[in-house]
Backbone as a printed PyTorch tensor [residue, N CA C, xyz], in Angstrom:
tensor([[[-38.4540, 138.3080, -14.7660],
         [-39.9960, 139.3080, -14.1630],
         [-40.4710, 138.3950, -13.7090]],

        [[-40.9520, 138.5510, -12.7690],
         [-42.3280, 137.7880, -11.6510],
         [-43.3530, 137.7300, -12.3750]],

        [[-43.7940, 137.1260, -13.4630],
         [-45.2480, 136.7510, -13.0920],
         [-46.5480, 136.3450, -12.7800]],

        [[-45.9680, 136.0300, -11.3370],
         [-46.9710, 135.5390, -10.2780],
         [-47.8830, 136.9380, -10.1970]],

        [[-49.4540, 136.7040, -10.1470],
         [-50.1340, 137.6430,  -9.5060],
         [-50.9850, 136.8250,  -8.1550]],

        [[-50.5870, 137.3140,  -6.9690],
         [-50.7890, 137.0730,  -5.6290],
         [-52.1210, 137.7700,  -5.5890]],

        [[-53.1600, 137.7880,  -6.2220],
         [-54.6350, 138.6310,  -5.7840],
         [-55.5130, 137.7040,  -4.6160]],

        [[-55.2310, 136.3380,  -4.7050],
         [-56.2640, 135.4360,  -4.2320],
         [-56.3110, 135.9800,  -2.7760]],

        [[-55.3510, 136.6660,  -1.9500],
         [-54.9910, 136.7780,  -0.9310],
         [-55.6160, 138.3080,  -0.5590]],

        [[-55.6150, 139.1570,  -1.4500],
         [-55.7120, 140.5730,  -1.6030],
         [-57.5320, 140.4490,  -1.8730]],

        [[-58.4450, 139.7120,  -2.0480],
         [-59.9350, 139.6920,  -2.8480],
         [-60.4580, 139.2190,  -1.4960]],

        [[-61.6020, 139.9730,  -1.3310],
         [-62.2560, 139.9200,  -0.2160],
         [-63.6600, 138.9010,  -0.4460]],

        [[-64.2780, 137.9310,   0.5580],
         [-65.1440, 137.4680,   0.1050],
         [-64.9710, 136.0410,  -0.8450]],

        [[-65.8500, 135.4840,  -1.5150],
         [-66.0880, 134.1110,  -2.2560],
         [-66.8180, 134.4230,  -3.3220]],

        [[-66.3350, 133.7680,  -4.7160],
         [-67.3300, 133.7010,  -5.6030],
         [-67.1410, 132.4000,  -6.3690]],

        [[-68.0190, 131.8000,  -6.8820],
         [-67.8740, 131.2320,  -7.7860],
         [-68.4050, 131.3640,  -9.8190]],

        [[-68.2150, 130.6620, -10.3370],
         [-68.7730, 130.8920, -11.5190],
         [-69.1200, 129.6820, -12.3690]],

        [[-70.4210, 130.0480, -12.6400],
         [-70.6760, 128.7100, -13.9880],
         [-71.5870, 129.3250, -15.2210]],

        [[-72.2560, 128.2290, -15.7600],
         [-73.4230, 128.2880, -17.1130],
         [-74.3020, 127.5020, -16.6540]],

        [[-74.9390, 128.2370, -17.4430],
         [-76.3470, 127.0620, -17.7810],
         [-77.0710, 126.8980, -19.0010]],

        [[-77.1040, 125.5390, -19.4320],
         [-77.4430, 125.0330, -20.5300],
         [-76.1190, 125.1400, -21.5590]],

        [[-75.1190, 125.0740, -20.8710],
         [-73.6920, 125.2390, -21.7800],
         [-73.5340, 124.0870, -22.9510]],

        [[-73.4190, 124.2280, -24.2930],
         [-73.1680, 122.9830, -24.7090],
         [-71.4650, 123.2670, -25.5200]],

        [[-70.4120, 123.9240, -25.5010],
         [-69.2450, 123.8800, -26.4730],
         [-68.4870, 123.4080, -25.1270]],

        [[-67.6950, 122.4830, -25.0380],
         [-66.9390, 122.2120, -23.9850],
         [-65.3140, 123.6050, -23.9530]],

        [[-65.1470, 123.6990, -25.1980],
         [-63.9740, 124.6310, -25.4470],
         [-63.8980, 125.8030, -24.5070]],

        [[-65.6430, 126.2380, -24.8730],
         [-66.2210, 127.9870, -24.2530],
         [-66.1220, 127.3720, -22.5740]],

        [[-66.3890, 126.6480, -22.2280],
         [-66.2590, 125.8910, -20.7520],
         [-64.8760, 125.9960, -20.4530]],

        [[-64.2240, 124.9620, -21.0770],
         [-62.9040, 125.1520, -20.6770],
         [-62.0620, 126.5900, -20.4280]],

        [[-62.7180, 127.4670, -20.8640],
         [-62.0610, 128.6490, -21.1460],
         [-62.7400, 129.4780, -19.6410]],

        [[-63.7670, 129.5360, -19.8390],
         [-64.2190, 130.1220, -18.7250],
         [-63.9680, 129.3150, -17.0280]],

        [[-64.1320, 128.1330, -17.1550],
         [-63.2400, 127.6590, -15.6680],
         [-61.6070, 127.7670, -15.6830]],

        [[-60.8750, 127.9880, -17.1210],
         [-59.2920, 128.4700, -16.4200],
         [-59.6510, 129.8760, -16.1340]],

        [[-60.4360, 130.8520, -16.8800],
         [-60.4260, 132.6220, -16.0380],
         [-60.6650, 132.3800, -14.9740]],

        [[-61.6720, 131.4260, -14.7240],
         [-61.9550, 131.8050, -12.8760],
         [-60.9500, 131.5470, -12.2850]],

        [[-59.8580, 129.9510, -12.4780],
         [-59.3060, 129.3680, -11.6250],
         [-57.8960, 130.7620, -11.3280]],

        [[-57.6840, 131.5580, -12.4530],
         [-56.7540, 132.7710, -12.5630],
         [-57.4350, 133.7370, -11.7490]],

        [[-58.7300, 134.1710, -11.5470],
         [-59.1430, 135.3400, -11.0760],
         [-59.4160, 135.0480,  -9.1700]],

        [[-59.3060, 133.4180,  -9.1720],
         [-58.9240, 133.2970,  -7.8140],
         [-60.9560, 132.3240,  -7.3870]],

        [[-61.3340, 132.2270,  -8.3530],
         [-63.2660, 131.8270,  -8.1080],
         [-62.8160, 130.5090,  -6.8470]],

        [[-63.9050, 130.2980,  -6.1220],
         [-63.5570, 129.4620,  -5.0480],
         [-64.4290, 128.2300,  -5.8230]],

        [[-64.8720, 128.2050,  -6.2590],
         [-65.5380, 126.6300,  -7.3050],
         [-65.8460, 127.5560,  -8.9140]],

        [[-66.3100, 126.3570,  -9.6330],
         [-67.1050, 126.4200, -10.9110],
         [-67.9960, 125.5770, -11.0290]],

        [[-68.4690, 125.7210, -11.8500],
         [-70.5950, 124.6310, -11.9500],
         [-71.3570, 124.9490, -13.3770]],

        [[-71.8770, 123.8920, -13.3630],
         [-72.6740, 123.8330, -14.6820],
         [-74.3070, 123.7340, -13.7790]],

        [[-74.8440, 124.1010, -15.0390],
         [-76.6420, 123.7740, -14.4490],
         [-76.7350, 123.2170, -16.1510]],

        [[-77.7750, 122.2940, -15.9710],
         [-77.7500, 121.4070, -17.5230],
         [-77.1920, 121.2790, -18.2070]],

        [[-76.0140, 120.9590, -18.4960],
         [-74.9170, 121.8650, -19.3340],
         [-75.4310, 120.1430, -20.3860]],

        [[-75.1910, 120.4150, -21.7100],
         [-75.6100, 119.8340, -22.4370],
         [-74.3890, 118.0410, -22.7230]],

        [[-74.6730, 117.3660, -23.0150],
         [-74.5020, 115.7300, -22.7800],
         [-72.6420, 115.8190, -23.7630]],

        [[-72.4170, 116.7480, -24.3390],
         [-71.1680, 116.8710, -25.0220],
         [-70.6600, 117.4370, -24.0750]],

        [[-70.5820, 118.4680, -23.4500],
         [-70.0970, 119.0730, -22.2440],
         [-70.1000, 117.8820, -20.5950]],

        [[-71.1030, 117.5990, -19.9780],
         [-70.9910, 116.6210, -19.2370],
         [-70.3050, 115.3320, -19.4370]],

        [[-70.0730, 114.2520, -20.6660],
         [-69.4640, 113.5530, -21.0420],
         [-67.9760, 113.9110, -21.8840]],

        [[-67.3230, 114.9820, -21.8780],
         [-66.3260, 115.0520, -22.6740],
         [-65.6190, 116.0270, -21.6200]],

        [[-64.9750, 116.0280, -20.9620],
         [-64.5410, 116.4100, -19.7230],
         [-62.5650, 117.1950, -20.4580]],

        [[-62.7670, 115.5900, -21.3450],
         [-61.2240, 115.5950, -22.5070],
         [-61.1250, 117.2780, -23.3430]],

        [[-62.5600, 117.2640, -24.0510],
         [-62.3650, 118.2860, -24.7910],
         [-62.1740, 119.6400, -23.9330]],

        [[-62.6800, 119.7010, -22.8870],
         [-63.0770, 121.2070, -22.2370],
         [-61.7040, 121.4100, -21.7100]],

        [[-60.8210, 120.2630, -21.3180],
         [-58.9810, 120.0490, -20.4240],
         [-58.4310, 120.8790, -21.8270]],

        [[-58.8890, 120.8450, -22.9430],
         [-58.4610, 121.1730, -24.2200],
         [-58.0870, 123.2100, -24.4620]],

        [[-59.2400, 123.7550, -24.0190],
         [-58.9410, 125.3290, -23.2800],
         [-58.2990, 125.4590, -22.0710]],

        [[-58.6830, 124.3290, -21.2840],
         [-58.3340, 124.6450, -19.6150],
         [-57.0870, 123.7180, -19.3920]],

        [[-56.2640, 124.5580, -19.6280],
         [-54.9110, 124.1150, -19.3740],
         [-54.4660, 124.3540, -18.1890]],

        [[-54.7730, 125.3040, -17.5140],
         [-54.5900, 125.3200, -15.5600],
         [-54.9400, 124.3070, -14.9550]],

        [[-56.0330, 123.5310, -15.8790],
         [-57.3390, 121.8910, -15.2310],
         [-57.5770, 122.6560, -14.3660]],

        [[-58.2240, 123.1550, -14.3750],
         [-59.5140, 124.0790, -13.1810],
         [-59.6210, 123.5820, -12.0240]],

        [[-60.7560, 121.5790, -12.6910],
         [-61.3170, 121.2240, -11.8050],
         [-60.3500, 120.2210, -11.1390]],

        [[-59.2150, 119.8870, -11.0570],
         [-58.5800, 119.6480, -10.1480],
         [-57.8300, 120.4690,  -8.9420]],

        [[-58.0600, 122.1040,  -8.9770],
         [-57.9830, 122.7630,  -8.2260],
         [-58.9420, 123.3890,  -7.5170]],

        [[-60.3080, 123.3570,  -8.6710],
         [-61.2780, 123.8460,  -7.5380],
         [-62.3130, 122.7900,  -7.0030]],

        [[-63.5540, 123.1710,  -6.2380],
         [-64.9510, 122.2350,  -7.0460],
         [-65.8340, 122.3080,  -7.9680]],

        [[-66.1370, 121.6230,  -8.5480],
         [-67.2120, 121.5420,  -9.7430],
         [-68.1400, 120.9290,  -9.8130]],

        [[-69.3230, 121.8720,  -9.4150],
         [-70.6250, 121.4180,  -9.1840],
         [-71.2250, 120.7990, -10.5380]],

        [[-72.0690, 119.8140, -10.7330],
         [-72.7920, 119.7150, -12.1670],
         [-74.7300, 119.3300, -11.3840]],

        [[-75.3350, 120.4410, -11.5430],
         [-77.0550, 120.1250, -11.3490],
         [-77.5890, 120.1020, -12.3570]],

        [[-78.5630, 118.9920, -12.3500],
         [-79.4850, 118.9100, -13.6230],
         [-80.1440, 120.1140, -13.6050]],

        [[-80.3440, 120.8930, -12.4730],
         [-81.7310, 122.1740, -12.7670],
         [-81.3270, 123.0050, -12.0420]],

        [[-82.0490, 124.1030, -12.4430],
         [-81.4890, 124.9840, -11.8700],
         [-82.4980, 125.0120, -10.3270]],

        [[-83.3410, 124.0070,  -9.9650],
         [-84.1500, 124.3320,  -8.8670],
         [-82.4560, 122.5520,  -8.2300]],

        [[-82.3900, 122.0720,  -8.5970],
         [-81.4640, 121.3950,  -7.6630],
         [-80.1450, 122.2310,  -7.3310]],

        [[-79.7520, 123.5060,  -7.9600],
         [-78.7750, 124.4640,  -7.8490],
         [-78.9210, 124.5580,  -5.9140]],

        [[-77.4470, 125.0070,  -5.8670],
         [-78.0440, 125.0480,  -3.8850],
         [-76.1820, 125.7260,  -3.9450]],

        [[-76.1720, 127.0920,  -3.6400],
         [-75.2300, 127.6510,  -2.7390],
         [-75.2660, 127.7140,  -1.6750]],

        [[-74.1050, 128.3980,  -1.2380],
         [-74.1990, 128.8250,   0.6760],
         [-75.3600, 129.5140,   0.8360]],

        [[-75.3280, 129.6860,   2.5010],
         [-76.0840, 130.2580,   3.0730],
         [-75.6600, 132.1060,   2.8120]],

        [[-76.5010, 132.8590,   2.3880],
         [-75.7970, 134.2520,   2.2220],
         [-75.8360, 134.5270,   1.0310]],

        [[-74.9960, 133.3940,   0.5560],
         [-74.5160, 134.0440,  -1.3250],
         [-75.4700, 134.0540,  -2.5100]],

        [[-75.1210, 135.0460,  -2.8740],
         [-76.0660, 135.7190,  -3.8960],
         [-75.7000, 135.5210,  -5.0720]],

        [[-77.3370, 135.2500,  -5.7370],
         [-76.6770, 134.4770,  -7.4640],
         [-77.0780, 135.4030,  -8.5620]],

        [[-76.6570, 135.3500,  -9.1110],
         [-76.0670, 136.7660,  -9.7680],
         [-75.8170, 136.3350, -11.5080]],

        [[-77.3140, 136.6340, -12.3700],
         [-77.1910, 136.2940, -13.5150],
         [-76.5400, 137.5660, -14.4830]],

        [[-76.2840, 137.1120, -15.4170],
         [-75.4480, 138.0570, -16.1840],
         [-75.9880, 137.3920, -17.3720]],

        [[-77.1450, 138.7190, -17.9300],
         [-77.7780, 139.1330, -19.4100],
         [-78.2710, 139.9050, -20.0430]],

        [[-78.0500, 140.2150, -21.0310],
         [-78.2530, 140.9160, -21.6910],
         [-79.6440, 141.5460, -22.2290]],

        [[-80.6130, 142.1060, -20.5780],
         [-82.4610, 142.2390, -20.1450],
         [-81.9390, 143.4550, -20.3560]],

        [[-83.0620, 143.9420, -21.0400],
         [-83.0000, 145.4600, -20.5050],
         [-83.2880, 146.0770, -19.1990]],

        [[-83.9580, 145.9330, -18.7250],
         [-83.8820, 145.9020, -17.2490],
         [-82.5860, 145.9820, -16.0540]],

        [[-81.3510, 144.8620, -16.4070],
         [-80.6410, 143.9530, -16.0020],
         [-79.3850, 145.5680, -15.4880]],

        [[-79.4980, 145.9360, -14.7230],
         [-77.9630, 146.2590, -14.1360],
         [-76.9050, 146.5490, -14.2200]],

        [[-76.0330, 147.6380, -14.9560],
         [-74.7570, 147.5270, -16.0320],
         [-73.8060, 147.7490, -14.8800]],

        [[-72.9190, 146.4650, -15.6700],
         [-71.3950, 145.8150, -15.3100],
         [-70.9270, 147.2570, -14.2820]],

        [[-70.7420, 148.4140, -15.3030],
         [-69.9180, 149.4090, -14.6250],
         [-70.5460, 149.7510, -13.2650]],

        [[-71.9390, 149.6960, -12.9660],
         [-72.8420, 150.4470, -12.2140],
         [-73.0880, 149.2420, -10.5730]],

        [[-72.4450, 148.0770, -11.2200],
         [-72.8340, 147.2480,  -9.7720],
         [-71.8200, 147.0400,  -9.0400]],

        [[-72.2940, 146.7630,  -8.1570],
         [-71.9550, 146.2540,  -6.7480],
         [-71.8960, 145.2490,  -6.5870]],

        [[-70.8590, 144.0440,  -6.4110],
         [-70.6860, 143.1340,  -6.2430],
         [-70.9010, 142.4220,  -4.6660]],

        [[-71.7580, 141.8510,  -4.4290],
         [-71.7380, 140.9990,  -3.5410],
         [-70.4960, 140.2790,  -2.6550]],

        [[-70.2460, 140.3800,  -1.7210],
         [-69.1950, 139.8800,  -0.9740],
         [-69.3410, 138.2060,  -1.1150]],

        [[-70.4730, 137.7110,  -1.3450],
         [-70.5740, 136.2080,  -1.2670],
         [-71.7240, 136.2380,  -2.6130]],

        [[-70.8220, 135.7820,  -3.9650],
         [-71.3120, 135.1870,  -5.4780],
         [-71.5990, 134.1090,  -5.7080]],

        [[-72.2930, 134.1520,  -6.4860],
         [-72.2200, 132.9950,  -7.5640],
         [-73.1190, 132.8890,  -8.9720]],

        [[-71.7820, 133.6660,  -9.8180],
         [-72.3630, 134.0480, -11.3600],
         [-72.8670, 133.0380, -12.2320]],

        [[-73.9880, 133.3060, -12.7600],
         [-74.1170, 132.5790, -13.7580],
         [-74.8600, 133.1620, -14.9820]],

        [[-73.9890, 132.4150, -16.2590],
         [-74.1670, 133.0360, -17.5570],
         [-75.0380, 132.1980, -18.2890]],

        [[-75.8060, 132.6530, -19.2950],
         [-76.8090, 131.5490, -20.2550],
         [-75.4840, 130.7960, -21.2050]],

        [[-76.6260, 130.0720, -22.5270],
         [-76.0620, 129.3410, -22.9270],
         [-75.2820, 130.2690, -24.0150]],

        [[-74.2300, 129.6350, -25.1150],
         [-73.8840, 130.1300, -26.2450],
         [-74.8600, 130.5170, -27.0990]],

        [[-75.9390, 129.5400, -27.2690],
         [-76.7640, 130.2950, -28.4730],
         [-78.5130, 130.4810, -28.0960]],

        [[-78.4130, 131.2800, -26.5530],
         [-79.6030, 131.6080, -25.7630],
         [-79.1830, 132.0170, -24.8360]],

        [[-80.4350, 132.2190, -23.7660],
         [-80.2910, 133.0010, -22.7980],
         [-80.5610, 132.5070, -21.4060]],

        [[-80.3710, 132.7810, -20.2790],
         [-80.8080, 132.5930, -18.8350],
         [-82.3970, 131.7370, -19.5610]],

        [[-82.3830, 130.5310, -18.7340],
         [-84.1120, 130.2510, -18.5460],
         [-84.8040, 131.1760, -17.6730]],

        [[-86.0130, 131.1500, -17.8490],
         [-86.6890, 131.5240, -16.8540],
         [-86.8890, 131.4500, -15.2960]],

        [[-86.5250, 130.3180, -15.0460],
         [-86.4880, 129.6340, -13.7280],
         [-85.1920, 130.1070, -13.2870]],

        [[-84.4700, 130.2970, -13.8530],
         [-82.9610, 130.4500, -13.4280],
         [-83.0050, 132.4330, -13.0850]],

        [[-83.7700, 133.0970, -14.2190],
         [-83.6410, 134.6410, -14.3250],
         [-84.5770, 134.4400, -12.6930]],

        [[-85.5520, 134.1480, -12.4660],
         [-86.4890, 133.9540, -11.1250],
         [-85.4260, 133.2380,  -9.8400]],

        [[-84.6310, 132.5310, -10.5270],
         [-83.6220, 132.6760,  -9.1320],
         [-82.7750, 133.5780,  -8.7830]],

        [[-82.5430, 134.4110,  -9.4790],
         [-81.3000, 135.2260,  -9.0440],
         [-81.9630, 136.7330,  -8.4440]],

        [[-80.5810, 137.0990,  -7.1760],
         [-81.2630, 138.1810,  -6.7130],
         [-80.6270, 139.3670,  -7.2950]],

        [[-79.7720, 138.9340,  -8.5550],
         [-79.6590, 140.5520,  -8.9560],
         [-78.9630, 140.0680, -10.7410]],

        [[-79.5380, 140.9070, -11.5500],
         [-79.1080, 140.5220, -13.3500],
         [-78.0690, 141.5520, -13.8030]],

        [[-76.9410, 141.3870, -14.2400],
         [-76.2640, 142.3240, -14.4880],
         [-76.1280, 141.8070, -16.3620]],

        [[-75.4990, 143.2750, -16.7360],
         [-74.9310, 142.9080, -18.1410],
         [-73.8280, 143.8940, -18.1820]],

        [[-73.1510, 143.2220, -19.3370],
         [-71.7920, 144.6380, -20.1360],
         [-73.1340, 145.0120, -20.6890]],

        [[-72.1700, 146.3420, -20.7200],
         [-72.7570, 147.2610, -22.3520],
         [-72.4430, 147.3430, -23.1210]],

        [[-72.8300, 146.0970, -23.7040],
         [-72.0470, 145.8310, -25.2600],
         [-73.5420, 146.2500, -25.9790]],

        [[-73.0120, 146.2360, -27.3790],
         [-74.4220, 146.4330, -28.2550],
         [-75.0380, 145.3880, -28.5660]],

        [[-74.7090, 143.7750, -28.6110],
         [-74.6660, 142.7060, -28.6280],
         [-73.8950, 142.0210, -27.7470]],

        [[-74.2490, 140.3180, -27.9050],
         [-73.6790, 139.1780, -27.1170],
         [-72.3410, 138.9180, -27.0460]],

        [[-71.5830, 138.6750, -26.7090],
         [-70.1860, 138.4980, -26.2870],
         [-70.1400, 137.1190, -26.1540]],

        [[-69.1230, 136.2230, -26.6010],
         [-68.7490, 134.8720, -26.0030],
         [-68.7650, 134.4570, -24.5470]],

        [[-69.6700, 133.2130, -24.2820],
         [-69.3830, 132.9480, -22.8610],
         [-68.4160, 133.0560, -21.6850]],

        [[-67.5160, 132.7200, -22.2100],
         [-65.8070, 132.6590, -21.7830],
         [-65.7120, 134.1590, -21.4420]],

        [[-65.2970, 135.0560, -22.3360],
         [-65.0430, 136.1270, -22.7360],
         [-65.7470, 137.4980, -21.4130]],

        [[-67.2990, 137.1270, -21.2950],
         [-68.2920, 137.4660, -20.8540],
         [-67.8870, 137.3560, -19.3080]],

        [[-67.2790, 135.9250, -19.0270],
         [-67.4940, 135.7640, -17.2750],
         [-66.1650, 136.1590, -17.0280]],

        [[-64.8750, 136.4190, -17.9420],
         [-63.7200, 137.1440, -17.6800],
         [-63.8970, 138.4730, -17.7950]],

        [[-64.5980, 139.4640, -18.2290],
         [-64.6670, 140.8500, -18.0800],
         [-65.5440, 140.9330, -16.3950]],

        [[-66.6190, 140.0910, -16.4770],
         [-67.4510, 140.2240, -15.1680],
         [-66.1940, 139.6510, -13.8610]],

        [[-65.2820, 138.6050, -14.1230],
         [-64.3980, 138.5940, -12.6910],
         [-63.3180, 139.5410, -12.8010]],

        [[-63.0020, 140.1170, -13.8870],
         [-62.0110, 141.4180, -13.5680],
         [-62.7920, 142.7360, -13.2430]],

        [[-63.7290, 142.5020, -13.0220],
         [-64.2670, 144.0370, -12.2510],
         [-64.6270, 143.3510, -10.9020]],

        [[-65.0300, 141.7070, -10.6720],
         [-65.0130, 141.5290,  -9.2370],
         [-64.0210, 142.0010,  -8.6680]],

        [[-62.7920, 141.5480,  -9.6490],
         [-60.9470, 141.5000,  -8.6420],
         [-60.8420, 143.0780,  -8.8260]],

        [[-61.1260, 143.9530,  -9.4320],
         [-60.9360, 145.6450,  -9.4400],
         [-61.7840, 146.4730,  -8.3380]],

        [[-62.9460, 145.5620,  -8.2840],
         [-63.6010, 146.7900,  -7.2830],
         [-63.7910, 145.7520,  -5.5460]],

        [[-63.6130, 144.5310,  -5.4510],
         [-63.0700, 144.3290,  -4.3660],
         [-61.7240, 143.9800,  -3.8620]],

        [[-60.9130, 143.7670,  -4.6170],
         [-59.9100, 143.4390,  -4.4820],
         [-59.1130, 144.6060,  -3.7310]],

        [[-58.0560, 144.1430,  -2.4790],
         [-57.6560, 145.4590,  -1.8970],
         [-56.6370, 146.5880,  -2.8820]],

        [[-57.0900, 147.2200,  -4.1830],
         [-56.1990, 147.6260,  -4.6640],
         [-56.5450, 149.7530,  -4.3630]],

        [[-55.7560, 150.3960,  -4.5890],
         [-55.9160, 151.6450,  -4.4590],
         [-56.4310, 151.7600,  -5.5420]],

        [[-56.9470, 153.1590,  -5.4660],
         [-58.1640, 153.9670,  -6.4460],
         [-57.2800, 154.2750,  -7.9670]],

        [[-57.5070, 154.0200,  -9.3020],
         [-56.7290, 154.7740, -10.1530],
         [-56.6690, 156.0270,  -9.7540]],

        [[-55.4380, 156.5420, -10.8820],
         [-55.2450, 158.7690, -10.4860],
         [-56.2360, 159.2290, -10.6500]],

        [[-57.0530, 160.2110, -10.3670],
         [-57.5710, 160.9360, -11.5270],
         [-57.5120, 161.1850, -13.4120]],

        [[-55.9780, 161.4880, -12.8950],
         [-54.8980, 161.5350, -14.6890],
         [-54.3860, 160.6890, -14.9690]],

        [[-53.8630, 160.3310, -15.8270],
         [-53.0780, 159.6370, -16.3080],
         [-51.4170, 159.5100, -15.6070]],

        [[-51.5660, 160.8560, -15.9510],
         [-50.1520, 161.0440, -15.3690],
         [-50.2520, 161.0400, -13.2700]],

        [[-51.3830, 161.4390, -13.0930],
         [-51.1560, 161.1590, -11.2920],
         [-50.8270, 160.0880, -10.5110]],

        [[-50.8500, 160.8010,  -9.3280],
         [-50.1430, 159.6590,  -8.5380],
         [-51.2340, 158.6470,  -7.8350]],

        [[-50.4080, 157.0680,  -7.7110],
         [-51.0710, 156.0500,  -7.4240],
         [-51.7220, 156.1810,  -5.9100]],

        [[-52.7200, 156.2590,  -5.2080],
         [-53.1520, 156.6530,  -3.8540],
         [-52.6210, 155.2090,  -3.1740]],

        [[-52.0170, 155.2620,  -1.7580],
         [-51.7760, 154.3940,  -1.1680],
         [-53.1390, 153.3910,  -0.7590]],

        [[-53.1520, 151.7780,  -0.2430],
         [-53.9470, 150.9690,  -0.0940],
         [-53.9480, 150.9540,   1.8440]],

        [[-55.3010, 151.7260,   1.9880],
         [-55.4480, 152.1100,   3.8370],
         [-55.1550, 150.4250,   4.4320]],

        [[-54.8000, 150.4120,   5.5110],
         [-54.7050, 149.8430,   6.2870],
         [-55.7750, 149.0660,   7.1500]],

        [[-56.7190, 148.0810,   6.6380],
         [-57.7100, 147.3480,   7.0460],
         [-57.3230, 147.6620,   8.9900]],

        [[-58.4870, 148.2890,   9.7620],
         [-58.1960, 148.2300,  10.7750],
         [-59.8150, 147.1340,  11.7720]],

        [[-59.2010, 145.8430,  12.2620],
         [-60.3040, 144.9950,  12.8810],
         [-60.6940, 145.5420,  14.0990]],

        [[-61.6880, 145.0150,  14.1240],
         [-62.5990, 145.2280,  15.5900],
         [-62.8620, 146.7630,  15.6340]],

        [[-62.4700, 147.7860,  15.0630],
         [-62.6780, 149.5190,  15.5180],
         [-63.3760, 149.9550,  14.2990]],

        [[-64.3890, 150.3370,  15.1090],
         [-65.4210, 151.6410,  14.3010],
         [-65.0150, 152.6740,  13.3860]],

        [[-65.1730, 152.8680,  12.5360],
         [-65.0950, 154.1190,  11.6700],
         [-65.9870, 155.3450,  12.0130]],

        [[-65.8540, 156.5230,  12.5010],
         [-66.4900, 157.5900,  12.6600],
         [-66.7350, 158.3990,  11.3880]],

        [[-67.6250, 158.6500,  10.8700],
         [-67.5190, 158.9720,   9.4170],
         [-68.2670, 160.3720,   9.6270]],

        [[-68.6960, 160.6820,  10.5910],
         [-69.8100, 161.4130,  11.3290],
         [-69.0880, 162.4520,  11.9380]],

        [[-68.5100, 163.3170,  12.1580],
         [-68.0790, 164.7680,  13.3520],
         [-69.3300, 164.7660,  14.1440]],

        [[-69.2770, 164.2520,  15.6380],
         [-70.4810, 164.5080,  16.2320],
         [-69.9400, 165.7040,  17.6380]],

        [[-69.2140, 166.5980,  16.7970],
         [-68.9750, 168.0300,  17.8690],
         [-70.4800, 169.2320,  17.5350]]])
């Protein structure tokens, strides 16, 4: 059985994922390992606790893929110092009342996803900096690494070039249509 998943060649756009004020190296390692597996282009932290910054060895216990050897890792001291590429949209993941629910969210082609700390939330300054705030529809908060993995899975599912699922469980899978470069698509009959 071939366990190789070749989705990075199928995924459109790019994304980065990280956490603000994270304090547990094992959680960060799990998040970064998932990011590596889902084809992230980079990973980051904003104002990480010194237990994280000074202890990459502990993080690597849960990050068996050693993601920071394969992906750029950025560490910013504050929200104000965080830099993203031009055109990249910052997506905060937070259980706020007015946050958009993940199943209804259209992922930007260029995104930086930010999760809050384990025992807290995104800071007010981070929330203000976000272009979008989304939430996973749960009744209470879940582990930061699991939340990140759910969001990345949803991104791969919606932006990857995968066929739509059949309408019924016994239905036929649709073919993936080939992208036509440089040709316009006429969706309206102009007769």
